[in-house]
Steps between C-alpha positions, in 0.01 A plus 500: 500500500536401862877519470447855381301600805766388750793633293322828436397532864862453609614766250227735623603459863863574415392799291283643779773459765775643280286797391397580857866499607597732214205729575601528865863572412393773253301677771284803429780683319528253209367553147120504518450283189741236632329511841159445336637209292652336809184560704296319233751216468515457879138379464605228259441463129146640522621831647542680166175346383324641806638846428368481143154399615492769769590768247236373259235526774614861558459570128135602523442581133691195371733697273810335656629840610523624859507863602733610779241460776413144392866409456603626847198333661595170330858517629378560856237223480762250391689591819798694366647722772532816292466874560262709289803671346660165402170377357467819294857461369430139407183601319687768303771248409243269337286777352745506208289712265391751767133417442418490870444124498700177522426200279447194724643248250819700441546555872469127574762419236744720697407344836508141380841332532664502155458189286745410226365381163562131573297508822224711354472267200473200733222668701318591176533141377347362820216753493414405141496133597270573796266730307337214311230702326728796420277765659789665688405375848553174688181369662389176664377377160852543357648304789264202489697318231842612625499458874444142611343512846480122544835491679406782737474366858195717571323364190586139590367546854184663367561819698506720190330485161681530168376859456613603849851370433515673161381823660772468765758476223363817334504676839883484491489772237237722659489708813255620761141595437553552127512128412282436198605146401672628188873557462604750234831486314620802698414336834680183393803703391504705822482182710788327322706821489485474879600133498775579247649763732595225746667274239845615390556239231310514168534126445352423842207738437445325169508161671254603772253621236543195274454254786207692641304510177631184332649680201 
C-alpha cells in the first residue's frame, strides 16, 4: 500500500493545483455549484469529504436534511465566496420537492465529481475487501490483517507503533476535528471520487487501485 500513498499523493497534488486554477479562471461569476466543487477539489481528495462532514455537523436533528439557514451557513463555513442571493438560489435548486430543506446525501452526489460504473465498482470492490467484518465501516481492526506495517520506515526505526501507522492510513480518508477512526463507505467513495477526478484514463485508475490494495 505504500505505492498507493505516493501515487495517490501525486494525483491529489495535481488535482488540487488544477482545480485551484480552474476556480480562479471561473471567478465569482461562474456557476455556483461548479465553484463549490472546484473549491472542495482544490483541497485535495478529502475536500468533498470535508464538506459532507461539515454539513452533517450542521444537521442538528440528524435527519440528513438542512434548512436554508443551515445550508447557507455551511457554504460560508466551507469558504465559498457567495452572496446571500446566490446561496438562496443554490438552495432552491437542490430543494427539488419544495419542502424547505435539502437532503445532504443527494446534494453531495451532485457536488462529487461524476464516477462511471467501472470506477465506482472498483472503489466498491476495494471497500468490501477492506471492511473485513462487513459492518459498513473500515476501522483499525479491519486494517490489521491487510496493511503490513513491517516495511514502514517509522515502524522499523521504532518511532511509531503499529496502531499509530494504521491510524495515519485511516486519517487519509478523514478531515479536521471530526476524525473518529472509522471510514464509512460514503467517505471512502467521496475520497476516491476526488482522486478519480485527476485521472483521465479508466485503465490507469484501475491499475492504481489494484496495485494499492493488492487486488
